[in-house]
C-alpha positions, -999 to +999 in steps of 0.1 A: +300+213-500+269+201-482+265+185-448+247+152-448+223+143-421+224+107-409+193+087-417+173+075-387+168+038-390+133+036-376+124+004-395+146-017-373+133-001-341+097-009-351+107-045-360+097-039-396+115-054-426+146-034-434+141-008-461+164+017-478+155+051-463+163+084-480+193+105-471+186+141-465+210+169-474+208+203-457+222+230-479+222+268-482+240+300-489+245+332-469+258+362-488+265+396-473+280+427-490+284+465-490+274+484-521+276+521-531+250+531-557+252+565-575+224+584-593+194+573-574+164+595-582+152+616-552+124+633-571+121+669-585+150+661-609+176+655-581+197+624-577+220+612-550+241+582-538+233+556-513+254+530-494+237+498-485+243+465-469+229+438-492+216+403-488+225+380-517+242+404-540+262+377-557+243+345-547+208+345-534+205+336-497+187+303-493+181+273-470+170+240-483+166+202-478+169+177-506+171+139-507+167+107-527+156+072-520+167+042-541+136+024-552+155-004-569+161-011-606+177+023-611+146+042-601+150+070-575+124+090-555+135+126-550+124+157-532+137+193-529+124+220-506+142+254-507+132+288-492+149+322-490+161+345-462+179+378-459+213+381-444+211+418-438+179+419-417+175+382-407+140+382-423+128+349-437+104+341-465+098+305-455+062+307-466+073+313-502+094+284-516+121+291-542+117+254-552+095+227-539+092+195-559+088+157-555+093+132-582+111+102-596+142+098-618+161+071-636+195+079-650+192+113-667+154+112-670+131+126-644+095+137-637+087+162-609+057+179-594+055+212-576+071+247-578+102+247-600+123+269-624+108+274-659+125+260-690+133+296-702+151+303-669+171+271-672+180+278-708+192+313-700+214+299-673+236+283-699+244+315-718+240+342-691+274+360-690+273+360-652+261+324-649+230+336-629+250+353-602+243+390-594+207+384-603+196+415-584+217+436-608+214+418-642+180+417-660+184+381-671+167+365-641+138+390-640+132+399-676+122+379-707+115+346-689+081+331-686+083+336-648+116+326-631+096+298-614+061+284-619+038+268-593+015+239-598+039+225-624+046+191-640+082+189-653+098+161-674+134+160-683+152+136-707+190+133-712+206+115-741+244+116-746+255+152-745+220+167-751+187+169-734+151+180-736+129+195-709+092+201-709+071+218-683+034+224-679+019+247-652-018+242-644-040+273-642-062+258-616-093+276-628-127+262-639-118+266-676-087+244-676-069+263-703-069+297-685-038+306-667-018+276-680+017+278-693+036+252-713+072+253-723+100+232-739+138+236-740+167+218-755+204+219-750+233+201-768+270+201-762+296+192-788+332+196-779+338+231-763+304+244-776+270+243-758+239+256-775+204+259-760+169+273-768+135+275-751+100+285-759+069+289-737+034+303-739+012+315-711-026+321-711-040+348-689-061+336-660-088+362-664-101+355-699-078+329-715-077+351-746-044+369-740-011+351-745+025+358-733+050+340-755+087+338-745+116+325-766+153+325-761+184+309-775+222+312-770+253+293-763+287+291-746+321+284-760+351+273-739+386+281-751+413+273-726+409+295-696+382+316-714+345+310-717+325+332-740+287+334-738+260+351-759+222+349-762+190+366-772+155+364-757+122+381-763+088+382-745+058+391-766+027+398-746-008+405-758-025+436-744-058+452-750-053+470-783-020+454-793+011+439-778+044+446-760+078+431-766+110+432-746+140+419-766+172+413-746+207+407-760+235+395-738+272+390-744+301+382-720+333+364-712+348+346-682+385+341-676+399+318-650+430+338-640+440+311-616+424+281-598+412+306-571+407+338-591+380+342-617+370+373-637+338+380-657+323+408-678+288+409-690+268+432-713+230+434-713+210+454-739+173+455-731+145+473-751+108+476-745+083+481-774+046+487-776+028+480-809+062+482-826+073+515-811+103+516-788+094+529-754+126+523-734+162+512-735+185+499-708+221+490-713+242+474-684+279+466-682+290+446-652+325+435-642+330+410-614+360+393-597+356+362-575+384+350-552+378+315-538+390+311-502+378+276-500+352+252-515+326+269-495+336+306-492+341+332-519+351+369-517+339+390-546+339+426-559+317+440-587+313+472-607+283+481-629+272+510-650+238+516-667+226+538-695+188+544-694+164+560-717+126+563-721+106+543-696+138+531-679+147+567-671+115+577-654+128+600-627+105+584-602+120+586-567+139+554-558+146+544-594+180+548-611+189+576-635+209+575-667+246+569-660+241+552-627+271+533-614+277+510-584+306+493-567+300+464-543+320+439-524+311+410-502+315+374-490+294+344-498+295+311-478+277+279-489+271+248-468 
């Protein structure tokens, strides 16, 4: 799916000893869609519908470069630089990397430095009913993870057979070295058609180092013929002055490969918020999606979603969604 750039053999031109130079892969995705959203709060108790052209409705628009160099003895040097852009406006966010790491690997083991996805995010990717697509609609990518990504991070991954362990540590970069730090660990294991996973991380606040945010999640996937069933649970517990908040999230879903080119998925997301043990809000989302693969690089898709909202999620603030909001979207995604 990705276009390889030819390596420039500068060593020969400079009359230096021949060396194995890294191959660089340019990759990316551009995703455009039309979406009709109902029950958008307009203020003063009124709601209305809005039609929008969206960037990255199914797959986040991105542009990146990655490459590896064989150092010999099975050791590889690797890098990954990826940024985001918007297909609807052409705006770029090149100054904010989605992922920017450099490191080494040997077989299934690796160590990386830079900005990367957290262990909680990677664990949820295994059991998320939509497989981390439609992330602007579903709460999985934005809720109950110890940050989708962390900067200033050291990550180590180890694979053994059908399982693996991943550990990450994000530096706080303040005078007191424990403030603002986050440490996390995840594991995953596959046996036959079943894959299970779990992760835990804890984050210290950067202002005082006395407040912690703890995130845990676990779940799994089960493949049965053309069906794949997924389920999981996560919770983020955060210390606040005078108590704590929690946000448990339950997810369930199924995927069905109707044909080699047609794939259907349904996901259910049940999110709550609590403060000092008292429930303050509820959000339930059902999303149904259908993908039609035109080629290895291009996919047509359509999705429908409906939300029930209560408490803090049904605030009535202009621009937010009201209880019973529905949406229908369709688009095309191309990867290179």
